[in-house]
C-alpha positions in Angstrom: 2.5 -20.4 22.3 -1.3 -20.5 22.0 -1.7 -17.1 20.4 -1.6 -15.2 23.7 1.4 -13.4 25.3 2.8 -14.8 28.5 4.1 -12.1 30.9 6.6 -12.2 33.7 4.0 -12.9 36.3 2.7 -15.9 34.3 -0.5 -14.2 33.2 -1.6 -14.5 29.6 -3.3 -11.8 27.6 -3.6 -10.5 24.0 -0.3 -9.8 22.3 0.6 -6.2 23.0 2.0 -4.7 19.7 3.6 -1.3 19.4 3.3 -0.2 15.8 5.6 2.5 14.5 4.7 4.4 11.3 5.8 7.8 10.2 2.2 9.0 9.3 -1.2 7.7 10.3 -4.7 8.9 10.4 -5.9 11.4 9.2 -3.2 10.9 6.6 -4.0 7.8 4.6 -2.2 5.5 2.2 -1.5 1.9 1.6 0.6 1.3 4.7 -1.9 3.0 7.0 -4.7 0.9 5.6 -2.7 -2.3 6.1 -2.0 -1.3 9.8 -5.6 -0.4 10.5 -7.0 -3.5 8.7 -4.7 -5.8 10.6 -5.7 -4.2 13.9 -9.3 -4.7 13.0 -8.8 -8.3 12.0 -6.9 -9.2 15.2 -8.9 -7.1 17.6 -9.6 -10.1 19.9 -6.0 -11.3 20.0 -3.8 -8.2 19.7 -3.8 -4.9 21.6 -2.3 -2.5 19.0 -0.8 0.9 20.0 0.4 3.2 17.2 3.2 5.7 17.6 3.3 8.2 14.8 4.2 11.7 13.7 2.3 14.7 15.2 0.7 17.4 13.1 -0.7 20.8 14.1 -4.3 20.3 15.3 -3.9 16.6 15.9 -4.3 15.5 19.5 -1.4 13.8 21.2 -3.6 10.8 21.9 -6.7 9.3 20.3 -8.6 6.0 20.9 -10.1 4.2 18.0 -12.3 1.0 18.2 -9.3 -1.3 17.2 -6.2 0.7 18.3 -4.8 3.6 20.3 -2.7 6.3 18.6 0.1 8.3 20.3 1.7 11.2 18.3 5.2 12.5 19.0 6.2 16.1 18.2 7.8 17.0 15.0 8.4 20.8 14.5 9.1 20.6 10.7 6.9 22.6 8.4 3.7 20.9 7.4 4.6 21.0 3.7 7.8 19.1 4.4 6.0 16.6 6.6 3.4 15.8 3.9 6.0 14.8 1.3 4.7 11.2 1.2 1.4 12.4 -0.3 3.3 13.5 -3.4 1.1 16.5 -3.9 4.1 18.8 -3.8 7.8 18.4 -4.5 9.9 18.3 -1.3 13.7 18.3 -1.8 15.7 15.5 -0.1 17.3 17.8 2.5 13.9 18.8 3.8 12.8 15.1 3.9 16.0 14.3 5.8 15.2 17.1 8.3 11.7 15.6 8.9 13.3 12.2 9.4 15.8 13.6 12.0 12.9 15.2 13.9 11.0 11.9 13.7 13.8 10.0 15.3 14.5 12.6 18.0 10.8 13.2 18.8 9.9 9.5 19.0 12.7 8.4 21.4 11.0 9.3 24.7 7.5 8.0 23.9 9.0 4.9 22.3 11.0 4.1 25.4 7.9 4.4 27.6 5.5 2.5 25.3 8.0 -0.2 24.5 8.1 -1.2 28.1 4.4 -2.0 27.9 4.6 -3.9 24.6 5.4 -7.6 23.8 6.9 -6.7 20.4 7.5 -3.7 18.2 6.2 -3.6 14.6 8.0 -1.0 12.4 6.2 0.0 9.1 9.0 1.3 6.7 12.6 0.7 8.0 13.3 4.4 7.9 13.1 6.6 9.8 11.6 5.0 12.9 13.6 1.8 12.6 16.6 4.0 13.6 14.7 4.9 16.8 14.5 1.2 17.6 18.2 0.8 16.9 19.0 3.7 19.3 16.9 2.1 22.1 17.9 -1.5 21.5 19.4 -1.9 25.0 16.7 0.1 26.7 13.8 -1.7 25.1 14.9 -5.2 24.2 11.7 -6.3 22.5 11.3 -8.5 19.4 11.1 -6.4 16.3 9.0 -7.0 13.1 9.7 -4.7 10.1 7.3 -4.4 7.2 8.7 -3.2 3.9 6.1 -1.6 1.7 8.2 -1.0 -1.4 8.2 2.4 -3.1 8.8 5.0 -0.4 11.1 2.8 1.7 13.1 0.9 -0.9 12.6 1.8 -4.6 12.5 5.6 -4.2 15.1 5.8 -1.4 18.5 7.3 -2.2 21.1 4.5 -2.5 23.2 6.3 0.0 20.7 5.4 2.7 20.8 1.7 1.9 23.3 0.9 4.7 20.8 2.4 7.3 18.0 0.4 5.8 20.1 -2.7 5.8 21.1 -2.1 9.5 17.4 -1.9 10.5 16.5 -5.0 8.5 19.4 -7.0 10.1 18.2 -6.0 13.6 14.7 -7.3 12.9 13.5 -10.6 14.3 11.2 -10.9 11.3 10.9 -9.0 8.0 7.6 -8.8 6.1 7.2 -7.8 2.5 4.0 -6.9 0.7 4.9 -9.0 -2.4 7.1 -11.8 -3.6 8.8 -9.5 -6.1 9.8 -7.1 -3.3 11.0 -10.0 -1.1 13.3 -11.2 -3.9 14.7 -7.6 -4.2 15.4 -7.6 -0.4 17.3 -10.8 -0.7 19.4 -9.9 -3.7 20.1 -6.2 -2.8 20.0 -6.2 1.0 20.9 -9.8 1.9 17.7 -10.3 3.9 16.6 -14.0 3.8 13.4 -15.7 5.0 11.2 -12.8 4.2 7.5 -13.4 4.9 5.0 -12.1 2.4 1.8 -10.7 3.9 -0.7 -8.3 2.2 -4.5 -7.8 1.9 -7.5 -5.6 2.2 -10.9 -5.7 3.7 -12.7 -7.5 0.9 -16.1 -6.8 2.6 -15.7 -3.1 1.9 -15.1 -3.7 -1.9 -17.7 -6.0 -3.4 -18.8 -6.7 -7.0 -21.7 -4.5 -8.2 -24.6 -5.7 -10.3 -23.8 -4.8 -13.8 -26.1 -4.3 -16.8 -24.6 -5.1 -20.3 -23.4 -2.0 -22.0 -21.8 -1.2 -25.3 -19.5 1.3 -23.6 -16.3 0.1 -22.1 -15.3 2.0 -18.9 -11.7 2.1 -17.7 -10.9 3.4 -14.3 -7.5 4.5 -13.0 -7.1 5.5 -9.3 -3.6 6.4 -8.0 -1.2 9.1 -7.0 -0.7 11.3 -10.0 3.1 10.9 -10.4 5.3 10.2 -13.5 5.9 6.5 -12.8 2.2 5.8 -13.2 2.4 6.6 -16.9 -1.1 8.2 -17.0 -0.3 10.4 -20.1 0.6 7.2 -22.0 -2.8 5.7 -20.9 -4.6 8.8 -22.0 -2.9 8.7 -25.4 -3.8 5.1 -25.9 -7.4 5.5 -25.0 -7.8 8.6 -27.2 -6.3 6.7 -30.2 -8.7 3.8 -29.7 -11.7 6.1 -29.2 -11.1 7.7 -32.6 -11.5 4.3 -34.4 -15.0 3.9 -35.6 -14.9 0.1 -35.4 -14.3 0.1 -31.6 -17.2 0.2 -29.1 -17.5 3.5 -27.1 -14.5 3.8 -24.8 -14.1 6.1 -21.8 -11.4 6.5 -19.1 -12.0 7.9 -15.6 -8.9 9.1 -13.8 -8.9 9.8 -10.0 -6.1 10.9 -7.7 -3.9 13.8 -6.8 -0.2 14.5 -7.1 2.6 16.6 -8.6 1.7 15.6 -12.2 -2.1 16.4 -11.9 -1.8 19.6 -13.9 -0.5 17.7 -17.0 -3.0 14.9 -16.6 -5.9 17.4 -16.2 -4.8 19.3 -19.3 -4.5 16.1 -21.4 -7.8 14.8 -20.2 -9.6 18.1 -21.0 -8.4 17.9 -24.6 -9.6 14.3 -25.0 -13.1 13.1 -26.0 -12.8 9.9 -24.1 -11.0 10.8 -20.8 -12.1 12.6 -17.7 -9.9 13.7 -14.8 -11.8 13.6 -11.5 -9.1 14.8 -9.0 -9.4 13.6 -5.4 -12.1 11.1 -4.6 -13.1 9.9 -1.1 -13.6 6.2 -0.2 -17.3 6.2 -1.1 -16.7 7.7 -4.5 -13.8 5.3 -5.1 -16.2 2.3 -4.6 -18.7 4.0 -6.9 -16.1 4.3 -9.6 -15.1 0.7 -9.3 -18.7 -0.3 -9.5 -18.8 1.5 -12.9 -15.5 0.0 -14.2 -15.1 -2.8 -16.8 -11.3 -2.7 -16.2 -9.0 -1.1 -13.6 -5.7 0.2 -15.2 -2.4 0.5 -13.4 0.6 1.2 -15.7 3.1 1.9 -13.0 6.8 1.1 -13.7 7.2 -0.2 -10.1 5.1 -1.0 -7.0 5.6 -2.8 -3.7 2.1 -4.1 -4.4 -0.7 -1.7 -5.4 -3.5 -1.6 -2.8 -5.7 0.1 -5.4 -5.3 -3.0 -7.6 -6.3 -5.3 -4.7 -9.4 -3.1 -4.1 -10.3 -3.3 -7.8 -9.9 -7.1 -7.7 -12.1 -7.3 -4.6 -14.7 -5.3 -6.5 -14.6 -8.0 -9.2 -12.9 -5.6 -11.7 -10.3 -7.3 -13.9 -7.1 -5.3 -14.0 -4.8 -4.1 -16.9 -1.4 -3.7 -15.4 2.3 -3.4 -16.2 4.1 -6.7 -16.7 6.7 -5.6 -14.2 7.8 -6.7 -10.7 5.3 -5.8 -7.9 2.7 -4.5 -10.4 1.9 -7.8 -12.1 2.0 -10.1 -9.1 -1.7 -10.2 -8.2 -2.9 -10.5 -11.8 -3.1 -13.7 -13.8 -2.9 -12.8 -17.5 -6.1 -13.7 -19.4 -7.9 -14.8 -16.2 -8.1 -11.8 -13.9 -6.8 -9.2 -16.3 -4.1 -8.5 -18.8 -0.4 -7.6 -18.7 1.2 -4.7 -20.6 4.7 -5.7 -21.7 6.0 -2.1 -21.8 3.8 0.5 -19.9 5.8 3.3 -21.4 4.8 2.4 -25.0 1.5 3.7 -26.4 1.5 0.9 -29.0 1.8 -1.8 -26.3 -1.0 -0.3 -24.2 -3.2 -0.1 -27.3 -2.5 -3.7 -28.2 -3.5 -4.9 -24.7 -6.7 -2.7 -24.8 -7.6 -4.3 -28.1 -7.1 -7.7 -26.6 -9.4 -6.8 -23.7 -12.1 -5.5 -26.0 -11.9 -8.6 -28.1 -12.8 -10.7 -25.0 -15.9 -8.8 -23.9 -17.8 -12.0 -24.0 -15.7 -13.3 -21.1 -16.2 -10.3 -18.8 -18.6 -12.0 -16.4 -16.3 -15.0 -16.1 -13.3 -12.8 -15.5 -15.1 -10.7 -12.9 -15.9 -13.9 -10.9 -12.3 -15.1 -11.2 -11.0 -11.7 -10.1 -13.2 -11.6 -7.0 -12.3 -15.2 -6.1 -8.6 -14.4 -6.4 -9.0 -11.4 -4.0 -10.9 -13.5 -1.5 -8.5 -16.4 -1.5 -5.2 -14.5 -1.6 -5.7 -11.0 -0.3 -8.5 -11.0 2.2 -8.4 -9.2 5.5 -8.6 -12.6 7.3 -5.6 -13.9 5.3 -3.5 -10.8 6.1 -4.4 -10.7 9.7 -3.6 -14.4 10.2 -0.3 -13.9 8.3 0.7 -11.2 10.7 -0.5 -13.1 13.7 1.7 -16.1 12.7 4.7 -13.7 12.5 3.9 -12.3 15.9 3.6 -15.8 17.4 6.8 -16.9 15.8 9.0 -14.0 17.1 7.6 -14.3 20.6 8.2 -18.1 20.6 11.8 -17.6 19.6 12.3 -15.1 22.3 10.6 -17.2 25.0 12.8 -18.4 27.8 
């Protein structure tokens, strides 16, 4: 294989990829950004078609510069279908109903589009991996499955593990966004030879010129959910800000989610913390340009895209010393690790350590940007996926 797909008539062309993902633009999240960035990075070598859930007001078909999007019908209420945003609590039976409609609604367009594809790339094993299983004999194409971590593995009810396992076993290749998640797939799902691929467009997030300042600015950007431990972070920052011997300290929090009421209340009563709510991509880059440190105290992640964006911006990261969260950060070089993110005392201790090393900020910023470029660039991610595509097509070649 030379990077091009060879068709039945002997002609060669770009590899035709049919990407399946439950939600895509205008809904955005880590997985959507990975798909879009990969399509952009491989635009000359891959023809990417996306099949995704339909929403009221969204056209059935849209063409973008790097991909085409087809949307299948799903009649579930909008509130149920938007459960992945975490803005509102949606009970499991409602999520299951959405998943059933996803599978049923996707079968016909999947059957049609799969005939025109060289391979199928499933983002999240469930629910659309079940559609691929249902059409296995009708659309016998190589299947790549990307596991993103939280929504599709860690937060999934264990009763659904057999379905996830069935999809992963069907796959010709399984991709994980982190080494920690890959180890979990091997031990809990028996999936071996997992390929690790992840990255962002490091050209969109670049270090800003910084003037020396006495104030220390912390930035947290995430879904506002309990596992992010934002109240713990607020308490730690407020405790430090009250100490006269510390330099001025402020925490800027951005994001939305079911816990935003509590976070907004706690921030409003703090002298050092400000809750900003939702921010768009431009404002996100502005916040990272202001930041001395990015903070992510989550108890679990597949691999945080927000952390990678901060690293690309040259912002050292203070993160939990837990699987998936800690992976991109080298303690003392590109940030600091918090042993127990649910302990205010542990967070305070690490913040003290960061403050004590202010003289190394410029050195750490350069190291952080360098790590993002070398390990998590768009080019590295695109090439990683392209090698996976080449490999599965070569194994299926006659």
